[in-house]
C-alpha positions in Angstrom: -24.3 -20.2 -11.6 -21.6 -21.9 -9.5 -19.7 -19.6 -7.1 -17.0 -21.4 -5.2 -15.2 -20.4 -2.0 -11.5 -20.4 -1.4 -9.6 -19.8 1.9 -6.3 -20.6 3.5 -5.3 -23.1 6.1 -5.3 -20.5 8.9 -9.1 -21.0 8.9 -8.8 -24.1 11.1 -11.9 -25.6 9.7 -12.2 -29.4 10.2 -11.5 -31.1 6.9 -14.9 -32.7 6.8 -16.7 -29.4 7.3 -14.7 -27.8 4.4 -15.5 -30.8 2.2 -19.2 -30.7 3.1 -19.4 -27.1 1.9 -17.1 -27.5 -1.1 -14.5 -25.1 0.3 -11.0 -25.1 -1.3 -8.2 -24.6 1.3 -4.8 -23.3 0.1 -2.2 -24.3 2.7 0.5 -22.1 4.3 3.8 -23.7 5.1 5.7 -24.2 8.4 9.5 -24.2 8.8 11.4 -25.8 11.7 15.0 -24.8 11.0 15.9 -26.2 7.6 12.8 -28.4 7.4 9.7 -27.0 5.7 6.2 -28.6 5.7 2.9 -27.9 4.0 0.3 -27.3 6.7 -1.8 -30.3 7.4 -0.6 -32.1 4.2 2.9 -32.9 5.3 2.5 -32.1 9.0 -0.6 -32.9 11.0 -1.6 -30.7 13.9 -0.7 -33.4 16.4 2.8 -33.7 14.8 3.1 -29.9 14.9 2.5 -29.8 18.7 4.9 -32.7 19.3 7.7 -30.9 17.4 7.0 -27.6 19.2 7.5 -29.4 22.6 11.0 -30.4 21.5 12.1 -26.9 20.2 13.6 -24.0 22.0 12.6 -21.6 19.3 9.4 -21.0 17.5 8.8 -22.4 14.0 8.2 -19.9 11.2 5.1 -19.8 9.0 5.0 -18.6 5.3 2.2 -17.5 3.1 1.3 -19.6 0.1 2.9 -18.6 -3.2 0.6 -16.9 -5.7 1.0 -20.0 -7.9 -0.7 -22.1 -5.3 -3.8 -19.8 -5.4 -3.7 -19.7 -9.2 -3.7 -23.5 -9.3 -6.7 -23.7 -7.0 -8.6 -21.1 -9.0 -7.9 -22.9 -12.3 -9.0 -26.2 -11.0 -12.2 -24.8 -9.7 -12.9 -23.1 -13.0 -12.2 -26.4 -14.8 -14.7 -27.9 -12.4 -17.4 -25.5 -13.5 -17.0 -22.4 -11.2 -18.5 -19.3 -12.7 -17.0 -17.1 -10.0 -14.8 -17.4 -6.9 -14.8 -15.6 -3.6 -11.6 -15.8 -1.5 -11.8 -15.2 2.2 -8.3 -14.7 3.6 -6.5 -14.5 6.9 -6.3 -10.9 8.1 -4.0 -8.8 6.0 -2.6 -7.3 9.2 -1.3 -10.7 10.2 0.0 -12.3 7.0 0.9 -11.7 3.4 -1.5 -14.5 2.4 -4.0 -12.0 1.0 -1.4 -10.5 -1.3 -0.7 -13.9 -2.9 -4.4 -14.4 -3.4 -4.8 -11.0 -5.1 -1.8 -11.5 -7.3 -3.1 -14.8 -8.5 -6.5 -13.4 -9.1 -5.0 -10.8 -11.5 -3.6 -13.5 -13.7 -7.0 -15.0 -14.4 -9.8 -13.3 -16.5 -11.9 -16.4 -17.2 -14.3 -15.7 -14.3 -14.7 -13.0 -11.6 -12.5 -13.6 -8.6 -13.1 -11.5 -5.5 -10.6 -11.5 -2.6 -11.9 -10.4 0.8 -9.8 -9.6 3.9 -11.6 -11.5 6.8 -9.9 -9.1 9.3 -9.9 -12.2 11.5 -8.0 -15.4 12.2 -8.6 -19.1 12.9 -12.3 -20.0 13.1 -13.2 -16.4 12.8 -12.1 -16.9 9.1 -13.8 -20.3 9.2 -17.2 -19.1 10.2 -17.2 -16.4 7.4 -16.2 -19.1 4.9 -19.1 -21.4 6.0 -21.6 -18.6 5.7 -20.4 -17.7 2.2 -20.4 -21.3 1.1 -24.0 -21.7 2.3 -25.1 -18.6 0.4 -23.2 -19.7 -2.7 -25.1 -23.0 -2.6 -28.4 -21.1 -3.0 -27.3 -19.8 -6.4 -26.3 -16.4 -5.2 -24.1 -14.2 -7.4 -20.5 -13.5 -6.9 -21.4 -9.9 -5.9 -23.8 -11.2 -3.2 -21.3 -13.7 -1.8 -18.6 -11.0 -1.7 -21.0 -8.6 0.1 -21.8 -11.2 2.7 -18.1 -11.8 3.3 -17.4 -8.1 3.8 -20.4 -7.7 6.1 -19.4 -10.7 8.2 -15.8 -9.6 8.4 -17.0 -6.5 10.2 -19.2 -8.4 12.7 -17.2 -11.5 13.5 -15.8 -11.9 17.1 -12.9 -14.0 18.2 -11.8 -14.5 21.8 -9.2 -16.9 23.1 -7.6 -17.9 26.4 -3.9 -18.8 26.4 -2.9 -21.6 28.7 0.9 -21.0 28.5 3.1 -18.0 28.0 5.9 -20.2 26.6 5.3 -19.3 23.0 5.1 -15.6 23.8 8.4 -16.0 25.6 10.0 -17.9 22.7 8.8 -15.3 20.3 10.4 -12.5 22.3 7.0 -10.9 23.1 7.4 -11.3 26.8 10.5 -11.5 29.0 11.6 -14.6 31.0 11.0 -13.0 34.3 7.5 -11.8 33.4 6.6 -15.1 31.9 7.8 -16.9 35.1 5.9 -14.6 37.4 2.7 -14.9 35.3 3.1 -18.7 35.2 3.6 -18.9 39.0 0.5 -16.9 39.5 -1.4 -19.1 37.0 -2.4 -16.1 35.0 -4.2 -16.9 31.7 -4.0 -14.1 29.2 -7.1 -13.4 27.1 -6.7 -12.3 23.5 -9.2 -10.8 21.1 -9.1 -10.2 17.4 -9.9 -6.5 16.8 -10.1 -5.1 13.3 -7.7 -7.8 12.0 -5.1 -7.6 14.8 -4.6 -9.7 17.9 -5.0 -7.6 21.0 -4.8 -8.2 24.7 -8.3 -8.7 26.1 -7.6 -9.1 29.8 -6.2 -11.6 32.2 -7.8 -14.3 34.4 -6.2 -16.0 37.3 -7.1 -19.6 36.5 -8.1 -21.7 33.5 -11.6 -22.2 35.1 -12.0 -18.4 35.3 -10.7 -18.0 31.8 -13.3 -20.5 30.4 -16.0 -18.7 32.4 -14.9 -15.4 30.8 -15.3 -16.9 27.3 -18.7 -18.3 28.2 -19.7 -14.9 29.5 -18.7 -13.3 26.2 -21.0 -15.7 24.4 -23.8 -15.1 26.9 -23.4 -11.3 26.3 -24.5 -11.8 22.7 -27.1 -14.5 23.4 -29.8 -14.5 20.8 -27.7 -12.5 18.3 -25.1 -15.2 17.6 -24.9 -17.2 14.4 -22.2 -19.8 13.4 -20.7 -20.3 16.9 -17.4 -22.2 16.8 -14.9 -23.4 19.4 -11.2 -23.4 18.6 -8.7 -25.3 20.6 -5.0 -26.2 20.6 -4.9 -29.9 21.7 -7.2 -29.2 24.8 -8.4 -32.1 26.9 -11.3 -29.9 28.3 -12.8 -28.9 24.9 -15.9 -31.1 25.3 -16.5 -29.7 28.7 -16.2 -26.2 27.3 -18.6 -26.9 24.5 -21.2 -28.1 27.0 -20.7 -24.9 29.0 -21.7 -22.9 25.9 -24.7 -24.9 24.8 -27.2 -23.1 27.1 -26.5 -19.9 25.3 -26.7 -21.1 21.7 -29.3 -23.3 20.1 -27.5 -24.0 16.8 -24.6 -26.2 15.8 -21.2 -25.5 17.4 -18.3 -26.3 15.0 -15.2 -27.4 16.8 -11.8 -27.0 15.1 -8.2 -27.5 16.1 -5.9 -24.5 16.1 -3.2 -25.4 13.6 0.4 -24.2 13.1 -0.4 -20.8 11.6 -2.1 -19.4 14.7 -0.8 -22.0 17.2 2.8 -21.0 16.7 2.0 -17.7 18.5 -0.6 -18.8 21.0 0.8 -22.1 22.2 -0.7 -25.4 23.2 -3.8 -25.3 25.4 -5.3 -22.2 23.9 -9.0 -22.4 23.7 -11.5 -19.8 22.4 -14.7 -18.9 20.6 -15.5 -17.4 17.2 -19.0 -16.2 16.2 -21.0 -13.7 14.1 -23.1 -11.1 15.8 -26.3 -10.1 14.1 -27.6 -6.5 14.3 
């Protein structure tokens, strides 16, 4: 039995980690005006941030077409897959899951299960890794799907924004409020709650924001699996990882926030994603 895992590029998994676990990533697309790019295939994360710095308006992101998912499914089946589990970006944030489901209905060769991660960025990524590990043990498609659903209910994602510029460009915060918050060095905290991005508080400096994130991890110390650090072109990411190590014995996956999430959070965003065991 060979169960394969499919996800989308919002997962922000490093390419080498996805390859190691045999995960197939279907990319979203990014549009700057009349120019459209396939996430990470035609536009690297570094190129994305460079373009954002030159734009007064935010780029737009688009879900993959159902045909992109169907192609991925058929290629995996040709490669020997006896079942496929898709872990998608939260359905509350994107139509990506709808494309995955439409494509699944067009294939009856093998069972295809589509699971809403109810998460974003490496929250999706940590669920994907866990499913790939289980699939590698010879687990059934039902068992892998059950794990994905279970993990979707337990995965936590917290992030600290470094700038309000993207929220201002996106019309989610007024110029005056953005200016005042920037002048006071306020760093908004965001949290993914049941598939939606919610405000999780405010910190007065980046140092305090990083400490807040570390405290969140410490709060669940001993109950965390698959801890990951997500960052948007942050120079202090290594320092942040070292701050977390006393509270987690296992591996810490570090992934760059790409265009899908970065469009809304902005450069300098840093955060954590992890599973909390009962």
